[in-house]
Backbone as ProteinMPNN parsed JSONL, in Angstrom:
{"seq_chain_A": "MMLIPCPHCGPRAQDEFVYDRTMDSIVALDAAPEETMETLFTRTNPRGVDEELWRHSFGCRAWLVMRRHRVTNEIEAVRAVGPEALP", "coords_chain_A": {"N_chain_A": [[100.21, 137.162, 50.786], [97.931, 135.146, 49.025], [97.76, 131.66, 48.133], [96.156, 130.334, 45.562], [94.161, 127.607, 44.719], [93.707, 126.755, 41.601], [91.281, 125.029, 39.687], [92.024, 124.187, 37.134], [94.723, 124.885, 36.626], [96.19, 124.334, 38.881], [97.834, 125.132, 42.069], [98.262, 128.621, 42.379], [99.705, 131.942, 42.506], [98.125, 134.699, 44.156], [98.301, 137.042, 42.662], [97.756, 136.379, 40.019], [95.047, 136.348, 39.805], [91.828, 137.993, 39.72], [89.705, 139.634, 41.867], [86.174, 139.705, 41.881], [83.434, 139.933, 43.018], [81.219, 139.304, 45.865], [79.221, 136.366, 46.052], [76.617, 136.788, 46.94], [76.001, 139.289, 46.033], [75.22, 139.262, 43.441], [72.848, 140.039, 41.054], [69.665, 139.16, 39.798], [68.633, 139.32, 36.368], [65.971, 140.036, 35.957], [65.21, 141.342, 38.258], [63.547, 143.581, 40.493], [63.935, 147.187, 40.538], [64.21, 148.224, 43.183], [64.954, 145.972, 44.665], [67.356, 145.39, 43.395], [68.932, 147.662, 44.063], [69.041, 147.35, 46.859], [70.345, 144.876, 47.092], [72.846, 145.423, 45.917], [73.887, 147.645, 47.341], [73.317, 147.647, 50.124], [74.337, 145.5, 51.515], [75.444, 143.157, 54.022], [78.559, 142.927, 55.801], [79.85, 140.411, 56.74], [81.946, 138.719, 59.157], [83.834, 135.778, 58.717], [83.152, 132.782, 56.802], [82.697, 133.12, 53.311], [81.294, 133.137, 49.996], [82.907, 133.916, 47.004], [83.325, 135.531, 43.835], [85.805, 135.065, 41.496], [88.305, 135.681, 38.958], [90.564, 133.954, 36.932], [92.574, 135.675, 35.603], [95.216, 136.017, 34.59], [95.96, 133.526, 33.794], [94.347, 130.621, 33.124], [92.022, 131.944, 32.559], [89.549, 131.324, 33.608], [86.378, 131.594, 35.296], [85.872, 131.549, 38.764], [84.419, 130.217, 41.739], [85.085, 130.93, 44.947], [85.316, 129.681, 48.181], [85.943, 131.286, 51.031], [87.482, 132.267, 54.118], [86.928, 135.34, 55.522], [88.509, 136.677, 57.398], [90.799, 135.15, 58.109], [91.684, 134.381, 55.62], [91.708, 131.752, 54.839], [91.216, 129.245, 52.488], [88.517, 127.321, 51.664], [87.28, 125.937, 49.552], [87.397, 125.743, 45.962], [85.811, 126.246, 42.916], [85.232, 125.886, 39.425], [83.178, 127.907, 37.319], [80.67, 128.601, 34.837], [81.365, 128.577, 31.256], [83.906, 127.478, 31.347], [83.897, 125.544, 33.271], [84.629, 122.384, 34.716], [83.416, 119.19, 33.618]], "CA_chain_A": [[99.652, 136.753, 49.517], [97.28, 133.834, 49.055], [98.018, 130.674, 47.098], [94.811, 129.924, 45.172], [94.187, 126.351, 43.95], [92.872, 126.78, 40.397], [90.937, 123.66, 39.27], [92.64, 123.872, 35.845], [96.165, 125.146, 36.582], [96.842, 123.992, 40.139], [98.064, 126.28, 42.954], [98.848, 129.802, 41.739], [99.757, 133.136, 43.347], [96.952, 135.581, 44.099], [98.536, 138.053, 41.626], [97.206, 135.929, 38.74], [93.593, 136.361, 39.891], [91.154, 139.263, 39.968], [88.482, 139.498, 42.658], [85.062, 140.411, 41.257], [82.399, 140.279, 43.989], [80.678, 138.186, 46.628], [78.127, 135.725, 45.318], [75.326, 137.33, 47.347], [75.779, 140.591, 45.399], [74.812, 139.062, 42.051], [71.424, 140.37, 40.927], [68.988, 138.567, 38.64], [68.313, 140.302, 35.324], [64.583, 140.479, 36.049], [64.955, 141.855, 39.608], [62.97, 144.925, 40.588], [64.963, 148.187, 40.854], [64.407, 148.333, 44.628], [65.71, 144.788, 45.072], [68.704, 145.563, 42.855], [69.631, 148.652, 44.886], [69.285, 146.769, 48.173], [71.348, 143.82, 46.954], [74.151, 145.98, 45.577], [74.421, 148.708, 48.187], [73.04, 147.536, 51.556], [74.712, 144.169, 51.964], [76.233, 143.081, 55.246], [79.955, 142.558, 55.597], [80.079, 139.525, 57.894], [83.208, 137.996, 59.312], [83.607, 134.35, 58.554], [83.26, 132.187, 55.47], [81.837, 133.711, 52.294], [81.597, 132.707, 48.63], [83.297, 135.061, 46.184], [83.574, 135.288, 42.425], [87.143, 135.47, 41.074], [88.672, 135.317, 37.579], [91.992, 133.647, 36.761], [92.838, 136.553, 34.456], [96.555, 135.847, 34.031], [96.182, 132.084, 33.702], [93.414, 129.949, 32.211], [90.924, 132.902, 32.354], [88.295, 130.746, 34.092], [85.672, 132.188, 36.434], [85.919, 130.628, 39.887], [83.749, 130.556, 42.989], [85.98, 130.564, 46.04], [84.781, 129.731, 49.543], [87.109, 131.774, 51.769], [87.238, 132.944, 55.383], [87.285, 136.743, 55.301], [89.478, 137.178, 58.368], [92.047, 134.386, 58.052], [91.969, 134.098, 54.208], [91.764, 130.309, 54.604], [90.371, 128.856, 51.364], [87.89, 126.018, 51.909], [87.0, 125.257, 48.286], [87.383, 126.539, 44.736], [85.218, 125.501, 41.798], [85.064, 126.662, 38.195], [81.802, 128.123, 36.893], [80.57, 129.114, 33.469], [81.756, 127.672, 30.178], [85.191, 126.849, 31.655], [83.726, 124.567, 34.341], [84.905, 120.989, 34.37], [82.173, 118.387, 33.682]], "C_chain_A": [[99.082, 135.344, 49.654], [97.779, 132.964, 47.905], [96.661, 130.063, 46.764], [94.889, 128.662, 44.32], [93.223, 126.403, 42.767], [92.555, 125.339, 39.984], [91.61, 123.235, 37.972], [94.164, 123.906, 35.897], [96.916, 124.696, 37.828], [97.068, 125.242, 40.978], [98.801, 127.405, 42.239], [98.814, 130.982, 42.712], [98.52, 134.013, 43.116], [97.086, 136.642, 43.002], [97.942, 137.673, 40.273], [95.69, 136.071, 38.667], [93.069, 137.774, 40.125], [89.859, 138.97, 40.714], [87.375, 140.287, 41.973], [84.034, 140.863, 42.283], [82.015, 139.061, 44.804], [79.479, 137.635, 45.868], [76.762, 136.287, 45.704], [75.044, 138.709, 46.751], [75.392, 140.475, 43.925], [73.298, 139.202, 41.971], [70.863, 139.716, 39.674], [68.617, 139.659, 37.639], [66.89, 140.839, 35.433], [64.22, 141.033, 37.428], [64.394, 143.276, 39.54], [64.074, 145.927, 40.956], [65.245, 148.313, 42.357], [65.246, 147.168, 45.161], [67.163, 144.892, 44.602], [69.509, 146.523, 43.722], [69.979, 148.073, 46.257], [70.391, 145.716, 48.107], [72.74, 144.394, 46.731], [74.734, 146.894, 46.644], [74.141, 148.581, 49.679], [73.337, 146.135, 52.082], [75.481, 144.25, 53.279], [77.666, 142.72, 54.88], [80.371, 141.638, 56.748], [81.505, 138.992, 57.935], [82.884, 136.524, 59.149], [83.695, 133.943, 57.098], [82.249, 132.825, 54.52], [82.229, 133.134, 50.935], [81.82, 133.942, 47.774], [83.546, 134.619, 44.75], [84.93, 135.886, 42.056], [87.338, 135.066, 39.619], [90.174, 135.065, 37.529], [92.466, 134.377, 35.5], [94.19, 136.32, 33.801], [96.955, 134.378, 34.007], [95.215, 131.52, 32.683], [92.175, 130.799, 31.901], [89.567, 132.377, 32.817], [87.706, 131.602, 35.216], [85.611, 131.131, 37.524], [85.063, 131.138, 41.036], [84.636, 130.015, 44.099], [85.258, 130.722, 47.369], [85.952, 130.05, 50.452], [86.677, 132.445, 53.068], [87.767, 134.363, 55.251], [88.347, 137.274, 56.25], [90.824, 136.476, 58.206], [92.531, 134.123, 56.627], [92.124, 132.61, 53.917], [90.756, 129.939, 53.515], [89.84, 127.45, 51.62], [87.678, 125.241, 50.618], [87.058, 126.259, 47.139], [86.773, 125.677, 43.647], [85.058, 126.438, 40.604], [83.587, 126.774, 37.89], [81.809, 128.679, 35.473], [81.065, 128.108, 32.458], [83.072, 126.937, 30.462], [85.086, 125.751, 32.702], [84.02, 123.163, 33.844], [83.619, 120.177, 34.487], [82.116, 117.545, 34.94]], "O_chain_A": [[99.664, 134.476, 50.304], [98.167, 133.464, 46.849], [96.078, 129.355, 47.586], [95.597, 128.637, 43.313], [92.036, 126.12, 42.929], [93.46, 124.507, 39.933], [91.757, 122.038, 37.726], [94.827, 123.065, 35.292], [98.147, 124.678, 37.835], [96.551, 126.308, 40.643], [99.821, 127.185, 41.585], [97.993, 131.016, 43.629], [97.959, 134.051, 42.022], [96.075, 137.095, 42.467], [97.652, 138.551, 39.461], [95.106, 135.931, 37.593], [93.771, 138.635, 40.656], [89.03, 138.176, 40.269], [87.601, 141.413, 41.531], [83.784, 142.062, 42.41], [82.416, 137.938, 44.499], [78.81, 138.36, 45.132], [75.839, 136.27, 44.889], [73.954, 139.246, 46.945], [75.254, 141.488, 43.239], [72.561, 138.564, 42.723], [71.5, 139.715, 38.621], [68.321, 140.789, 38.026], [66.628, 141.977, 35.044], [63.037, 141.178, 37.736], [64.729, 144.056, 38.648], [65.045, 145.555, 41.614], [66.396, 148.49, 42.756], [66.13, 147.354, 45.998], [68.085, 144.525, 45.331], [70.65, 146.227, 44.076], [71.084, 148.281, 46.758], [71.269, 145.675, 48.969], [73.712, 143.898, 47.301], [75.95, 146.92, 46.836], [74.696, 149.362, 50.452], [72.661, 145.648, 52.988], [76.085, 145.272, 53.603], [77.937, 142.259, 53.771], [81.145, 142.033, 57.62], [82.17, 138.838, 56.911], [81.764, 136.093, 59.423], [84.241, 134.667, 56.266], [81.093, 133.042, 54.882], [83.363, 132.695, 50.747], [81.035, 134.889, 47.808], [83.928, 133.478, 44.493], [85.172, 137.072, 42.278], [86.619, 134.208, 39.106], [90.961, 135.87, 38.026], [92.723, 133.758, 34.468], [94.305, 136.414, 32.579], [98.124, 134.031, 34.176], [95.253, 131.892, 31.511], [91.361, 130.41, 31.064], [88.536, 132.938, 32.449], [88.43, 132.242, 35.979], [85.334, 129.963, 37.253], [84.989, 132.343, 41.279], [84.902, 128.816, 44.182], [84.665, 131.764, 47.647], [86.847, 129.225, 50.642], [85.641, 133.107, 53.12], [88.931, 134.563, 54.904], [89.026, 138.246, 55.919], [91.868, 137.128, 58.169], [93.667, 133.689, 56.436], [92.622, 132.242, 52.853], [89.578, 130.283, 53.613], [90.613, 126.504, 51.773], [87.873, 124.026, 50.584], [86.806, 127.451, 47.315], [87.159, 124.522, 43.467], [84.784, 127.628, 40.762], [82.821, 125.85, 38.165], [82.829, 129.163, 34.983], [81.176, 126.92, 32.759], [83.325, 125.883, 29.878], [86.081, 125.089, 32.997], [83.703, 122.804, 32.71], [82.805, 120.448, 35.37], [81.148, 116.815, 35.151]]}, "name": "protein", "num_of_chains": 1, "seq": "MMLIPCPHCGPRAQDEFVYDRTMDSIVALDAAPEETMETLFTRTNPRGVDEELWRHSFGCRAWLVMRRHRVTNEIEAVRAVGPEALP"}
């Protein structure tokens, strides 16, 4: 289990968070259907560091972008995004 450093609540167990998706799978609202399909369904699955979107569902409910190594689960950085982001 990972210990995730929430910017609002401090270090918390992974059980409090819900993984949503990688940041490269987010599609713009005005994207063409072909681009949308390619972005959602033909992405690579690289080893190494990736940015992921998580939600602290059982805590402060903030959306977080986590920079994490996919093999070792080492967390490099976590930042809040959206309305819950710190100024």
